[in-house]
C-alpha positions in Angstrom: 163.2 72.8 286.2 162.9 76.8 285.7 166.9 77.3 285.8 167.8 74.4 283.6 165.5 75.5 280.7 166.9 79.1 281.3 170.6 77.7 281.5 169.5 76.2 278.0 167.8 78.7 276.5 171.3 80.5 276.9 173.4 77.8 275.2 170.9 78.0 272.6 171.2 82.0 271.8 174.9 81.4 272.9 175.1 79.0 269.6 172.7 80.5 267.3 175.1 84.3 267.6 178.4 82.2 267.2 176.7 80.9 264.1 175.4 84.4 262.9 178.7 85.9 263.5 180.6 82.9 261.7 178.5 83.6 258.6 179.2 87.7 259.1 183.1 87.3 259.7 184.1 87.7 255.8 182.2 90.6 255.7 183.5 94.4 256.0 182.0 97.3 258.1 182.2 99.7 255.2 181.7 99.8 251.5 183.8 97.2 249.6 187.2 98.3 247.3 185.2 98.3 244.5 182.4 100.6 246.2 184.6 102.9 247.3 186.2 102.8 243.7 182.6 103.1 241.8 182.3 105.8 244.7 185.4 108.2 243.3 184.6 107.6 239.6 181.1 109.1 240.2 182.7 112.2 242.6 185.0 113.0 240.0 182.4 112.7 237.2 180.0 114.4 238.8 182.6 117.4 239.9 183.1 118.0 236.5 179.2 118.1 235.3 178.3 119.6 238.4 178.9 123.6 236.7 178.1 122.3 233.2 174.8 122.2 233.6 174.0 124.2 236.8 176.0 126.7 235.7 173.5 127.0 232.5 170.9 128.3 234.0 171.9 130.2 237.5 174.9 129.9 239.9 176.2 126.2 240.9 175.4 126.2 244.4 177.4 125.0 247.2 176.7 121.4 248.0 177.4 121.6 252.1 174.4 124.3 251.3 171.6 121.7 251.5 171.8 118.1 253.0 171.9 114.7 251.2 168.1 113.9 251.2 167.9 117.2 250.2 170.0 117.1 246.8 167.7 114.2 245.8 164.6 116.4 245.8 166.4 119.2 243.8 168.2 116.5 241.5 165.1 115.1 240.5 163.4 118.9 239.9 166.6 119.8 237.8 166.8 116.4 235.8 163.3 117.6 234.1 164.4 121.0 233.8 167.7 119.9 232.4 167.0 116.7 230.4 169.4 115.2 232.5 170.5 111.6 231.1 170.4 109.2 234.0 173.9 109.0 234.4 175.2 112.5 234.4 172.3 112.5 237.2 173.5 109.9 239.1 177.7 111.3 238.8 176.1 115.0 239.9 174.0 113.5 242.7 177.0 111.7 243.9 179.4 115.1 244.1 176.6 117.2 245.7 175.8 114.6 248.6 179.2 113.7 249.6 180.9 117.0 248.9 181.9 119.3 251.6 
């Protein structure tokens, strides 16, 4: 009786895993081409804007100097100091967080 119950549970689990795998068969394990293109656009725009905004008050920092989570905090502070437009902020942050 117990073996039969375990076998049935195993079969149900196997079927559910198969259904879940089939539902995700079309998905990718990384960014889509559109996301990659958007990242590159933001990266290049941020690369151009970074020295303009940051050198205005101090020497621009090396992007590798801080961890990505630290750049989130730094850019939040600098956004208010420099009155960054949201579009420029996003581009600079993308550059700083991914340039290594």
